[in-house]
C-alpha positions in Angstrom: 18.1 -2.9 28.1 16.0 -5.6 29.4 18.2 -8.7 30.1 15.8 -11.2 31.2 16.4 -14.3 29.9 13.4 -14.2 27.4 14.5 -10.8 26.1 17.5 -12.3 25.3 16.0 -14.8 22.9 13.2 -12.3 21.6 15.7 -9.6 20.8 17.8 -11.9 18.4 14.7 -13.0 16.6 13.2 -9.5 16.0 16.7 -8.2 14.8 16.9 -11.4 12.1 13.1 -10.3 11.0 13.9 -6.8 10.7 17.4 -7.3 9.1 15.1 -8.9 6.0 12.7 -6.0 5.7 10.8 -3.5 7.9 8.1 -4.8 9.8 5.4 -2.8 12.0 5.1 -3.4 15.7 2.1 -5.5 15.5 3.5 -7.7 12.8 6.3 -8.6 15.3 4.0 -9.1 18.1 1.9 -11.8 16.1 5.3 -13.3 14.8 6.5 -13.5 18.5 3.1 -15.1 19.8 3.2 -17.4 17.1 6.7 -18.6 18.5 5.2 -19.1 22.1 6.5 -15.8 23.6 4.3 -13.9 25.8 2.8 -10.5 24.8 4.1 -8.7 27.9 7.7 -9.7 27.2 7.7 -9.0 23.5 6.1 -5.5 24.0 9.4 -4.6 26.2 11.6 -5.8 23.5 9.8 -4.3 20.8 9.6 -0.9 22.1 13.2 -1.2 22.9 14.1 -1.8 19.5 11.8 1.1 18.3 13.5 3.6 20.8 16.9 2.5 19.3 15.9 2.8 15.9 15.8 -0.6 14.8 11.8 -0.7 14.4 9.9 2.0 12.9 6.3 1.7 12.1 6.8 4.9 9.9 9.6 3.6 8.0 7.4 0.4 7.7 4.4 2.5 6.4 6.4 4.0 3.8 8.1 1.3 2.7 5.0 -0.8 2.2 3.2 2.1 0.8 5.7 2.8 -2.0 5.7 -0.9 -2.4 1.9 -0.9 -3.3 1.9 2.3 -5.2 4.6 0.7 -7.4 2.2 -2.3 -8.0 -0.9 0.4 -9.1 -2.8 0.5 -5.8 -4.9 3.3 -4.8 -5.3 5.2 -1.4 -8.2 3.2 -0.2 -6.6 0.1 -0.4 -3.2 0.9 0.9 -4.7 2.7 3.7 -6.9 -0.5 4.6 -3.8 -2.7 4.1 -1.7 -0.5 6.5 -4.6 -0.4 9.3 -4.6 -4.3 9.5 -0.9 -4.0 10.2 -1.6 -1.3 12.9 -0.5 1.6 11.0 -3.0 4.5 10.8 -1.3 7.5 10.5 1.0 8.1 7.3 0.9 10.8 4.5 0.1 8.5 1.7 -0.5 11.8 -0.9 3.1 12.8 -0.6 4.3 9.4 -1.4 2.1 9.0 -4.3 3.4 12.3 -5.4 6.8 11.3 -5.0 6.7 8.0 -6.8 3.9 8.6 -9.5 3.3 12.1 -9.9 0.2 11.9 -7.9 -3.0 9.5 -7.4 -4.5 10.7 -10.7 -1.1 9.9 -12.8 -1.0 6.4 -10.8 -5.0 5.8 -11.7 -4.3 6.5 -15.2 -1.0 4.5 -15.4 -3.1 1.4 -13.7 -5.6 1.8 -16.2 -3.5 1.9 -19.3 -1.2 -1.0 -18.3 -4.5 -3.2 -17.6 -6.6 -1.7 -20.6 -3.9 -0.6 -23.4 -6.9 -1.6 -26.0 -9.8 0.6 -26.7 -13.1 -0.5 -25.3 -15.3 -3.0 -27.4 -18.6 -3.3 -25.8 -20.5 -0.9 -23.6 -20.4 -3.5 -20.5 -16.5 -3.0 -20.5 -16.8 0.3 -19.0 -18.5 -1.3 -15.8 -15.7 -4.0 -15.7 -13.0 -1.3 -16.0 -14.5 0.7 -13.5 -14.7 -2.3 -10.8 -11.3 -3.0 -11.4 -10.2 0.6 -10.4 -12.5 0.3 -7.4 -11.1 -3.0 -6.4 -7.5 -1.6 -6.6 -8.6 1.0 -4.1 -9.1 4.0 -6.0 -12.2 6.3 -5.0 -15.1 6.6 -7.1 -14.6 10.1 -7.3 -11.6 9.6 -8.9 -12.5 6.5 -11.3 -15.8 8.3 -12.9 -13.9 11.1 -14.3 -11.0 9.1 -15.7 -13.8 6.8 -17.8 -15.4 9.9 -18.8 -12.4 11.4 -20.0 -11.6 8.2 -22.0 -15.0 8.1 -23.6 -14.6 11.7 -24.7 -10.9 10.7 -26.2 -12.7 7.7 -27.8 -15.5 9.6 -29.2 -13.2 12.2 -30.5 -11.0 10.0 -32.3 -13.8 8.2 -33.9 -15.5 11.4 -35.1 -12.1 12.9 -36.2 -12.4 12.7 -40.3 -8.9 14.8 -40.6 -6.6 11.8 -41.3 
């Protein structure tokens, strides 16, 4: 354990932040720099906390990804946001599978939540597609979903059995 005077100031701050929620190592470094601590001193304390299990980039990534999946964000957006926090190696597919039954189910849920009503104009298709792309879903997933919804709408309009 590092017993330097600065470490004795840095460690309680980090523990206080980690008690509230998970933080990536990069987030802790940025917060400590904002408080005026030198990066060299911060790195030693953060490494020690990680070694002791108080801080974990893996736990942070999983927690962050589960939260974003719960809000209907796709794999591209979540991976980008995690990379901005210094995290590049996380299995998003298994998290999406556990949380929503996979990315395709999450995509459908996000679409149905935002657009419960049927399409009224042809220009709405582009608007809906852009929304899903901004949410971080790849075009390779969005296009088949919109095509499937178009087919469902055309079948329901042509169905004269009722």
